[in-house]
C-alpha positions as CSV (number, residue, x, y, z in Angstrom):
1,M,0.0,0.0,0.0
2,L,1.5,3.4,-1.1
3,V,0.9,6.9,0.2
4,S,0.7,8.1,-3.4
5,D,-2.5,6.1,-3.8
6,F,-4.2,8.6,-1.4
7,D,-4.2,11.7,-3.6
8,Y,-6.6,14.1,-5.1
9,E,-6.5,17.4,-7.1
10,L,-7.1,20.5,-5.2
11,P,-7.2,24.0,-6.7
12,E,-5.1,26.4,-4.6
13,E,-8.0,28.9,-4.3
14,L,-10.1,26.3,-2.2
15,I,-7.6,26.4,0.6
16,A,-9.2,28.5,3.3
17,Q,-7.0,31.4,4.3
18,T,-9.3,32.8,6.9
19,P,-12.0,31.4,9.2
20,P,-15.6,31.9,8.3
21,E,-17.0,35.3,9.4
22,T,-19.0,33.5,12.2
23,R,-17.7,30.5,14.0
24,G,-19.7,27.4,13.0
25,A,-20.9,28.9,9.7
26,S,-19.4,26.1,7.7
27,R,-20.7,23.6,5.2
28,M,-20.8,19.9,6.1
29,L,-20.5,17.0,3.8
30,V,-22.3,14.0,5.3
31,V,-21.0,10.6,4.3
32,S,-23.0,7.4,5.0
33,R,-20.8,4.3,5.0
34,D,-23.8,2.0,5.1
35,Q,-25.5,3.6,2.0
36,Q,-22.2,4.4,0.3
37,R,-23.5,7.8,-0.4
38,F,-23.0,11.4,0.6
39,H,-25.0,14.6,0.7
40,D,-24.4,18.3,1.3
41,D,-25.5,20.0,4.5
42,E,-24.4,22.7,6.9
43,F,-22.7,22.4,10.3
44,R,-25.5,24.4,12.0
45,N,-27.6,21.2,11.5
46,F,-25.0,18.9,13.2
47,A,-27.0,18.2,16.3
48,R,-29.8,16.7,14.1
49,Y,-27.5,13.7,13.5
50,L,-27.2,13.0,17.3
51,G,-29.5,11.2,19.7
52,P,-29.7,9.5,23.1
53,G,-26.9,6.9,23.5
54,D,-24.4,9.0,21.5
55,C,-21.2,10.3,23.1
56,L,-19.4,13.1,21.5
57,V,-15.6,13.1,22.0
58,L,-13.8,16.5,22.2
59,N,-10.1,17.1,22.3
60,T,-9.5,19.8,25.0
61,T,-6.0,20.6,24.0
62,K,-5.1,24.3,23.8
63,V,-2.9,25.8,21.1
64,F,-0.1,28.1,22.4
65,P,1.9,30.7,20.4
66,A,4.5,28.1,19.2
67,R,6.3,30.1,16.6
68,L,9.3,32.1,17.9
69,H,11.7,34.3,16.0
70,G,15.2,35.0,17.1
71,R,18.8,35.4,16.0
72,R,21.5,32.8,15.9
73,N,24.4,33.4,18.3
74,G,23.4,37.0,19.3
75,S,21.9,40.1,17.8
76,G,24.2,40.1,14.8
77,G,23.4,36.6,13.7
78,A,21.0,35.3,11.0
79,E,17.3,35.3,11.8
80,V,15.8,31.9,12.5
81,E,12.3,30.6,13.3
82,V,11.9,28.1,16.1
83,F,8.6,26.2,15.9
84,L,8.0,24.5,19.3
85,V,6.5,21.0,18.9
86,R,6.5,19.4,22.4
87,A,8.2,19.7,25.8
88,E,10.5,16.9,26.8
89,A,9.0,14.7,29.5
90,G,9.7,16.2,33.0
91,A,11.6,19.2,31.6
92,V,9.5,22.3,31.0
93,D,12.5,24.2,29.7
94,T,13.6,21.6,27.1
95,W,11.6,21.3,23.8
96,K,11.6,19.5,20.6
97,A,11.4,22.1,17.8
98,L,11.5,22.6,14.1
99,V,14.1,25.2,13.1
100,R,14.2,27.2,9.9
101,P,16.6,27.5,8.1
102,G,17.7,24.2,9.6
103,K,21.0,24.0,7.8
104,R,22.3,27.1,9.7
105,V,21.4,26.0,13.2
106,R,23.7,23.4,14.8
107,T,24.2,21.8,18.2
108,G,26.0,24.3,20.4
109,D,24.4,27.3,18.8
110,T,22.5,29.9,20.9
111,I,19.3,31.6,19.7
112,Q,18.5,34.9,21.3
113,F,14.8,36.0,21.2
114,D,15.1,39.2,23.3
115,K,16.9,40.3,26.4
116,T,14.8,38.0,28.6
117,L,14.8,34.7,26.6
118,R,17.4,32.6,24.8
119,A,17.7,28.9,23.8
120,D,20.7,26.6,23.5
121,V,20.6,24.0,20.8
122,I,21.5,20.8,22.6
123,A,20.7,18.1,20.0
124,Q,20.1,17.8,16.3
125,G,17.8,15.6,14.3
126,D,16.6,15.2,10.7
127,Y,14.5,17.6,8.6
128,G,15.2,20.7,10.8
129,E,14.3,19.0,14.1
130,R,16.3,20.3,17.1
131,T,16.2,19.9,20.8
132,V,16.5,23.3,22.5
133,Q,16.9,24.3,26.2
134,F,15.4,27.7,27.2
135,H,16.8,30.2,29.7
136,S,14.3,32.9,30.8
137,T,14.5,35.7,33.3
138,G,10.8,35.1,34.1
139,E,8.1,32.4,33.6
140,L,8.7,30.5,30.4
141,Q,5.0,30.3,29.4
142,D,4.7,34.1,29.9
143,A,7.6,34.5,27.5
144,F,6.0,32.2,24.9
145,E,2.7,34.2,25.1
146,R,4.5,37.5,24.8
147,L,7.0,36.6,22.0
148,G,5.3,33.8,20.2
149,K,3.0,33.9,17.2
150,V,-0.1,31.7,16.5
151,P,1.2,28.6,14.7
152,L,-0.9,28.9,11.5
153,P,0.0,26.1,9.1
154,P,2.2,26.9,6.1
155,Y,-0.6,26.6,3.5
156,I,-2.1,29.8,5.1
157,H,-0.2,32.4,3.3
158,R,-0.4,35.3,5.6
159,E,0.9,36.4,9.0
160,P,-1.3,35.6,12.0
161,D,-3.3,38.5,13.5
162,D,-5.0,39.1,16.8
163,A,-8.2,37.4,15.6
164,D,-6.3,34.2,15.1
165,R,-5.6,33.9,18.8
166,E,-9.3,33.4,19.3
167,R,-10.4,31.7,16.1
168,Y,-7.5,29.2,15.9
169,Q,-8.6,27.8,19.2
170,T,-11.6,25.7,20.1
171,V,-14.2,27.1,22.6
172,F,-13.6,24.1,24.8
173,A,-9.8,24.3,24.9
174,E,-8.4,23.8,28.4
175,K,-4.9,22.3,28.5
176,S,-2.1,24.1,26.8
177,G,0.4,22.1,24.7
178,S,-0.6,21.9,21.1
179,A,1.5,23.2,18.2
180,A,-1.6,23.1,15.9
181,A,-5.3,23.2,16.5
182,P,-7.6,20.1,16.5
183,T,-9.4,21.7,13.6
184,A,-12.7,19.8,13.5
185,G,-13.4,21.3,16.9
186,L,-13.1,24.9,15.6
187,H,-16.6,24.7,14.2
188,F,-18.3,24.4,17.6
189,T,-19.9,27.2,19.6
190,E,-21.3,27.0,23.1
191,A,-24.7,27.1,21.5
192,M,-23.9,24.0,19.4
193,L,-22.6,22.1,22.4
194,Q,-25.9,22.9,24.2
195,A,-27.8,21.7,21.1
196,C,-25.8,18.4,21.3
197,H,-26.8,18.0,24.9
198,A,-30.5,18.8,24.1
199,A,-30.4,16.1,21.4
200,G,-29.6,13.6,24.1
201,A,-25.8,13.2,23.5
202,E,-23.2,12.9,26.2
203,I,-19.9,14.7,25.9
204,A,-16.6,13.2,26.8
205,R,-13.4,15.3,26.9
206,V,-10.0,13.9,26.2
207,T,-6.6,15.5,25.5
208,L,-4.1,14.9,22.8
209,H,-1.4,17.6,22.3
210,V,-1.1,18.0,18.5
211,G,2.5,17.7,17.3
212,L,4.5,16.1,14.5
213,G,2.6,12.9,14.8
214,T,-0.4,14.7,13.4
215,F,0.9,17.3,10.9
216,A,4.4,16.1,9.8
217,P,4.5,15.1,6.1
218,L,5.0,11.4,5.4
219,R,8.5,10.9,4.0
220,E,8.1,7.3,2.9
221,N,5.8,6.2,0.1
222,E,5.5,2.6,1.3
223,I,3.0,2.8,4.2
224,A,4.4,-0.2,6.1
225,K,7.7,1.7,6.6
226,I,6.2,4.8,8.2
227,E,6.3,5.4,11.9
228,L,4.7,8.6,13.4
229,H,6.2,10.8,16.1
230,E,4.8,10.4,19.6
231,E,2.2,12.8,21.0
232,Y,1.0,13.1,24.6
233,F,-2.6,12.1,25.4
234,E,-4.7,11.6,28.5
235,M,-8.2,10.3,29.5
236,E,-9.7,10.8,32.9
237,A,-11.8,8.2,34.7
238,Q,-15.0,10.2,34.5
239,E,-14.7,10.5,30.7
240,A,-13.8,6.8,30.3
241,G,-17.0,6.0,32.2
242,R,-19.1,8.1,29.9
243,L,-17.6,6.4,26.8
244,A,-18.1,2.9,28.3
245,K,-21.8,3.5,28.6
246,A,-22.2,5.0,25.0
247,K,-24.1,3.1,22.3
248,R,-22.3,5.2,19.6
249,V,-19.0,7.1,20.0
250,L,-18.7,10.1,17.6
251,C,-15.2,11.5,17.6
252,V,-14.6,15.2,16.8
253,G,-11.4,15.1,14.8
254,T,-8.7,12.7,14.0
255,T,-6.9,13.4,17.3
256,S,-9.9,12.2,19.3
257,V,-10.0,9.1,17.1
258,R,-6.4,8.3,17.8
259,T,-6.9,8.9,21.5
260,V,-9.9,6.6,22.0
261,E,-8.4,3.9,19.7
262,T,-5.1,4.1,21.7
263,V,-7.0,3.6,24.9
264,M,-8.9,0.6,23.6
265,L,-5.8,-1.0,22.2
266,R,-4.2,-0.6,25.7
267,G,-6.9,-2.4,27.6
268,G,-10.2,-0.6,27.2
269,W,-12.1,2.3,28.9
270,A,-10.0,3.3,31.8
271,P,-8.1,6.4,33.0
272,M,-4.9,6.6,31.0
273,R,-2.1,9.0,30.0
274,G,1.1,8.7,28.1
275,D,2.4,8.9,24.6
276,T,1.0,7.5,21.4
277,N,2.3,7.1,17.8
278,L,-0.7,5.2,16.6
279,F,-0.8,5.2,12.8
280,I,-4.2,4.4,11.4
281,Y,-4.5,3.5,7.8
282,P,-6.7,1.2,5.7
283,G,-6.9,-2.3,7.3
284,F,-7.0,-0.9,10.8
285,R,-9.8,-2.4,13.0
286,F,-11.6,0.4,14.8
287,R,-12.6,-0.7,18.3
288,A,-14.3,2.5,19.6
289,T,-15.1,5.0,16.8
290,C,-18.6,4.7,15.3
291,A,-18.7,8.1,13.6
292,M,-16.4,11.1,13.2
293,L,-16.5,14.7,12.3
294,T,-13.4,15.9,10.5
295,N,-12.1,18.7,8.3
296,F,-10.7,18.0,4.8
297,H,-7.1,17.0,4.8
298,L,-4.0,17.4,2.7
299,P,-3.4,14.8,-0.1
300,Q,-1.0,12.0,0.9
301,S,-1.2,12.8,4.6
302,S,-1.5,10.5,7.6
303,L,-4.9,12.3,8.4
304,L,-6.3,11.4,4.9
305,L,-5.2,7.8,5.4
306,L,-7.0,7.7,8.8
307,V,-10.2,9.0,7.2
308,C,-9.9,6.5,4.4
309,A,-9.4,3.7,6.9
310,F,-12.7,4.7,8.6
311,G,-14.8,5.6,5.6
312,G,-13.3,3.4,2.9
313,Q,-10.8,4.7,0.4
314,E,-13.1,4.7,-2.7
315,L,-16.0,6.4,-0.9
316,I,-13.8,9.1,0.8
317,L,-11.9,10.0,-2.3
318,A,-15.2,10.3,-4.2
319,A,-16.5,12.6,-1.5
320,Y,-13.3,14.7,-1.7
321,R,-13.8,15.0,-5.5
322,H,-17.4,16.1,-4.9
323,A,-16.2,18.7,-2.3
324,V,-13.8,20.1,-4.8
325,K,-16.5,20.3,-7.5
326,E,-18.9,22.0,-5.1
327,R,-16.2,24.5,-4.0
328,Y,-16.0,23.5,-0.3
329,R,-13.3,25.2,1.7
330,F,-10.4,23.0,2.6
331,F,-8.0,22.4,5.6
332,S,-7.7,24.1,9.0
333,Y,-10.1,27.0,8.5
334,G,-12.3,25.2,6.0
335,D,-15.5,23.2,6.0
336,C,-16.1,19.8,7.6
337,M,-17.2,16.2,6.9
338,L,-19.4,14.0,9.0
339,I,-18.8,10.3,8.4
340,E,-21.4,7.9,9.9
């Protein structure tokens, strides 16, 4: 099985550069696996697809301003971007990061961001990956908030603005740690969450901090050779209890899918936390997920492979071609797809 088999043509102008004017004012393509059909709808009607016995799974991770700009080896050095991916376990000052331009930044270099914050490069990996150790005169998180920029993905061709700090964040975000938003959750408003409750659905909240395991490009064409980066996840006992009672588990986003499927693979509904590099592609046996809401994903990406594993490659790629034809908006700030 090859990554190149999971491809589609996407005109550049369909990649959403800004969020919809109103949160939740998105189109929704509804895909039925049983009927092998799909139809157009709007996200404002999402709660109509829910009922008693359903449990909606939300990822409560919170995006932090993960893009920092500084100068290599002091104020006179070349400008570099440090994109923070995840903190090292048990070390809040040491982070895995992507550095651009990577060729210029080596182990032993220092990156100065301002008078209060610098980072030493202590290890070097492939494709611009570096391990950096920060030194701050104050709280490190405060420095990130003050100096960092919203980590909009590279296919959004503009600088982030103040509005992105609110719109590139779900309304249920709680636990800081993501280098990218769990984008299916961006459609939800408090009113929609209330409508889901009114329809009879329970809501379970899990956390998976989005990092390279979710958004890094796949660098092997042969799927069997691919191994994803690890990402931190957690599920509390109360949420596991809700999921255990559910007749249908509907995951909001691929990160929620990977969280509940990881938990089931490791013994079933129970409180759990740790790292996961679960790679879901066609042939995977889903143990928990009964339906999912997801955005439209990049061609030849791990996320598209996951969606094809759940909905079927032929049906999902046909739905994507329909979405292109009907001028849906794609990727992080784009429209969504409900797969039942």
